[in-house]
N, C-alpha and C positions, 0 to 999 in steps of 0.2 A: 222303734221309731219314737216312742215317747221320750226316752233318754236323750236322743238327738235333738228333739224339739226343746227340751228343757235346757240343754247345753247351748243351743242357738239363742234362746231367750236370755240366758245369763251373759253370753258373750256380747250381745247387743246392748244390754243394760249397763255394761261396765263403762261405756263412754270412751273407749280407746280401741285402736286397731287390734285385731286378733285373727287367728287362723283356726277354723274349726274343721277337723278332718273326721268324717264319719266312716265307719267300716261296714261293708255290706258283703253279701255273697253273690249278688247278681248285678250285671251291668246293663240291664234292660234290652240287650241284643241277643241274649241266649234264649233258646227254646228248649227247656229241660223238663222232664217229668217230675214235677214237684207238688207237694201238698198245696192246695190253693191258699190256705191261711199263711203259709210261709212265703209264697210268692207275693201275696198282697202286702205283707209287712216289708219285704225287701223293696217293693215298688214305692211304698210310702216313704222310705228313707231317701230314695232318689228324688222323689217329688219335693220332699222337705228341703233338700239341699238346693234345688233350683229356685224355689220360692224364697227361702231364707237369704240366698245370695242376692236376689234383687232387693229385698227389704233392707238387708244389713250392709250391702256393698257401699252405699254412700257414707256409712259410719266407719269404713275401713276394715270391716269384718269380711274375710273371705271364707266361704263355706263350700267344701268339696267332699266327695265320697271316693273311697278306694274300695273297689269290688275285688275281693280276693278269691282265687280258685283254691283248690285243695292244697294243703300244706303238709309238710312232713311231721307236724306236731299239732297239738291242740285238738279241736273237735274233729279235724280230718283224720286223725289217727284212729278214730272209731269207725271209719267207713269200712263197709264190707269189702273184702278183697276184689270181688267182681265189680263193684261200683268204682273202686279206685282204678282198676284196669280200664273201665269204660272211659273215665276222665282222661287217663293217660293216652288212650288211643285217639281221642279227639283233640288233645293238646298239641299245639305246634312244637312244643319243646319235649313232649313225650315224658314228662316227669312232673311231680308236684313241686311247688315252690317251697322255700325254706322260711322259717320265721324271720331270719335276717333279711331276706329279700323283701318280705312284706314290710318290715320295719323301715327299710331304706326308702321305700316309696312314701310311706306315711310320714316319715321324718322330713323328707324333702318338701312335701306339701306343707307341713307345719312350720318349717324353719326357713326355707329358701324361696318358696313360691311368692311371686309378687303380682301375677296377672291372671292366673287360671282361677275361674270363679264359676260356681254352680255346676260343676262337671262331675261325671262319674269316670274315674280313671280305672281301667281294667288292669289288674296285676294278677293274671290267671294263666300265664304260660301259653296264651293263644288259643283258649277254648272257644 
C-alpha cells in the first residue's frame, strides 16, 4: 500500500495527466480464508485508489486497481496443489490466468482507459 501511495503522490505532483494502475490480489467482494494482515493491506490498496481518484481526478490523473487471481507464473506458482485446485473449483473459467492476460488488462487501463476512475477491476477468472 505504501508504494501505491508514493506513486499516487508522484503522479499528482507531476502536473500533467497520467494513469496509475495498482495491482492487488483481492477485489473486496471475495470472502477467503486469509491472514488478517494480508487482507488489511489489500483493502488499503483499494481504499487508496478510491480516495486518490477523487483527489487526483481533477488533475487528469486516473487511479485504478487490477485485482488478479492465481496466475500460471509468479507467486501463484508457489501455491500448494490443493490450494490451486480450490481456486480452480471456484473459478468460472476453471483455470488460472496467464501473465499475458494480466498484462493485457493492466496495459488497457494504463494506455487506453479514458473514463474508469477509482475502481477495482477483477481479472481473476470469475472467482
